[in-house]
C-alpha positions, -999 to +999 in steps of 0.1 A: -410-015+075-442+002+065-476-016+069-512-005+055-535+004+080-557-020+072-529-042+083-521-022+113-552-020+130-553-058+128-524-057+143-535-038+174-571-055+174-553-088+177-531-075+207-559-058+225-578-090+223-549-110+236-546-091+271-577-109+278-576-146+258-541-158+250-550-169+217-576-148+194-603-165+174-611-149+138-647-143+151-637-125+179-617-101+159-647-100+130-667-088+159-639-059+174-632-049+139-668-052+124-657-074+094-668-109+080-650-136+091-640-143+059-622-112+056-600-120+085-592-154+072-575-134+040-560-111+065-550-131+086-530-150+059-510-118+048-502-113+083-484-145+087-465-142+054-451-111+070-443-128+101-462-104+123-484-134+137-491-173+142-522-187+127-537-220+121-572-221+103-598-235+130-572-225+157-569-190+165-540-168+163-513-151+182-485-122+176-451-129+172-425-108+186-423-087+159-463-088+154-463-070+189-433-047+186-454-033+157-488-030+180-470-014+206-457+014+184-495+020+168-509+022+206-478+046+211-486+069+183-522+068+192-522+077+226-498+105+222-515+119+198-551+120+220-523+137+247-521+162+221-551+170+207-566+176+247-534+193+263-521+212+234-554+217+210-582+217+240-604+187+227-626+170+249-616+133+263-647+121+245-632+141+214-599+123+203-605+089+194-616+088+159-592+113+153-561+096+171-575+064+149-565+082+119-532+101+127-517+063+145-510+057+107-484+083+108-455+063+099-426+092+106-407+079+139-387+109+140-424+129+141-434+103+169-405+108+190-407+149+187-441+146+197-432+126+232-407+153+237-429+174+230-455+168+256-429+162+282-427+121+280-460+119+293-466+081+310-506+082+304-534+092+276-560+114+287-578+083+295-550+070+319-542+048+294-503+038+300-480+052+263-453+027+256-419+045+253-393+043+217-388+010+230-420-007+230-420-004+268-456-002+286-455+012+315-463-002+347-499+015+359-507+005+400-543+010+399-578-002+422-611-007+412-637+023+426-656-008+433-623-020+460-619+015+477-625+015+515-648+039+529-636+075+533-600+070+517-591+099+494-580+088+460-577+100+424-593+087+395-561+074+369-581+057+343-614+046+328-617+014+313-644+023+291-637+047+270-669+050+251-688+089+241-716+078+262-693+068+294-672+098+288-702+120+286-717+109+320-685+115+336-683+146+324-720+151+337-709+140+373-674+164+371-653+136+369-617+131+344-585+116+355-572+136+382-599+139+402-601+135+434-629+117+454-643+094+481-664+066+487-688+079+513-713+047+514-721+017+498-754+001+489-760-034+494-793-033+473-780-024+442-742-020+449-744+015+440-720+044+456-723+074+472-691+099+467-677+127+475-658+152+448-643+181+468-661+216+460-694+196+446-723+178+465-724+138+467-738+120+446-747+084+439-726+064+413-746+030+395-719+000+400-716-004+366-706+030+364-678+025+392-668-006+370-652+012+348-632+038+369-598+026+386-580+046+415-546+051+432-545+061+467-520+064+496-522+032+519-498+041+545-514+038+579-517+077+599-497+077+626 
């Protein structure tokens, strides 16, 4: 079934909030969508009638199995388009979110499946977020917060949780992107900032706030 862009935006927003909270409040949804709680209530009634969510006034909302399926397909399209824009059209990773917000509402399943094949069935988007497959299965990405990375342990950046333009601009300024290999050389007790080394670049110091949004993968096998 084809849904309006507005309905798809609601379903996707509920899915993302549910990753942190099992039941989504009307106020949380209104904040996420930058709209009024009264408008949210009206839309929730419509989505409930289409069996995309469970909703009781003043008790919050949860996606049904069908609602989750719809959300995962929207997320799949969004992340595939981001991958295409960066890898094939040369956009910067800080430029693609808003464009993908428009492209994610294209309904052609055949187009999206062919796009997936054309891109080589990528597992993650340019920000390191997992891309659901055609059946809505989300790849499991094993990652560690940069804050928890042991000193002098080489690791690769695999995802960024804060994907605002300001954050991505800061990362680009510091020569940090998905796939960047680095190691933490020092942790400062005063403000929990980190000194890091990136191959071929001078040592830099990054804030705890920045480090908390970076996730890495590394080989934890003890060296013999």
